[in-house]
N, C-alpha and C positions, 0 to 999 in steps of 0.2 A: 849130236851136240845141240841143234836147233830146239829139240823138243825140251832139252834139260834147260835151255835158256828161256824158252817159254814158261816153263813151270817156275823157275826162279823169277821171271817177271811177275807171274801171278800172285805168287806168294808175297812178293814185295809189295804189290799193290794192296793185299789183303791186310798186311801190317799197317801201312800207310792210311786205309780206310779205318781199322780200329784206332789207331791214335788219334785220328782225326775226330772220330766220334767220342773219345775220352776227353778231348778238349772242348768240343762244342755241343753236341748233341745232349749230352748227360746233364751239364750243369743248367741248359736251359729248360730241361723237362722235369728237374728237381724242384719242388716248391719247398717253402720255408717248413711246411708241416711234414715232409718226408724226412725219414730217419736217415742216417749216414749210412746204414746197412745195404741199402741199394746202391750206393755210390760205391762202397767198398767192394761189395759182390761183382759189380760191373768191372772194376779196375782190376780184381784179382783175375778175372775172365780175360780181359785184354792182356794181362801180362803173362798168363799162362799161354793163351794162343800166340801171342807175338814169340815167346821163348820156342814153342813148337815150330813155327814156322820159320824162324831163324835157325833152329837146329836143322830142319829139312833141307834149307839152302845151303848150308854148310856141308852137309853130306853129299848133296849134289855136286857141289863144286869139288869137293874131294875125289868124287867118282870120276870127275872128268880129268884131272890134274894127274 
């Protein structure tokens, strides 16, 4: 169980880092000349990774219960 809890904590931290980056880093780095394609691609990637990590966390919890 300790290893599973460590994995859950790690994946939760990754989700937090992704969402923080989506809110702070990307808007700061995009200039007016940049197209929205970069932002859309990044946000799609964040969404995919967050979904993957959330699914993995759910599977870990289901395996323990």
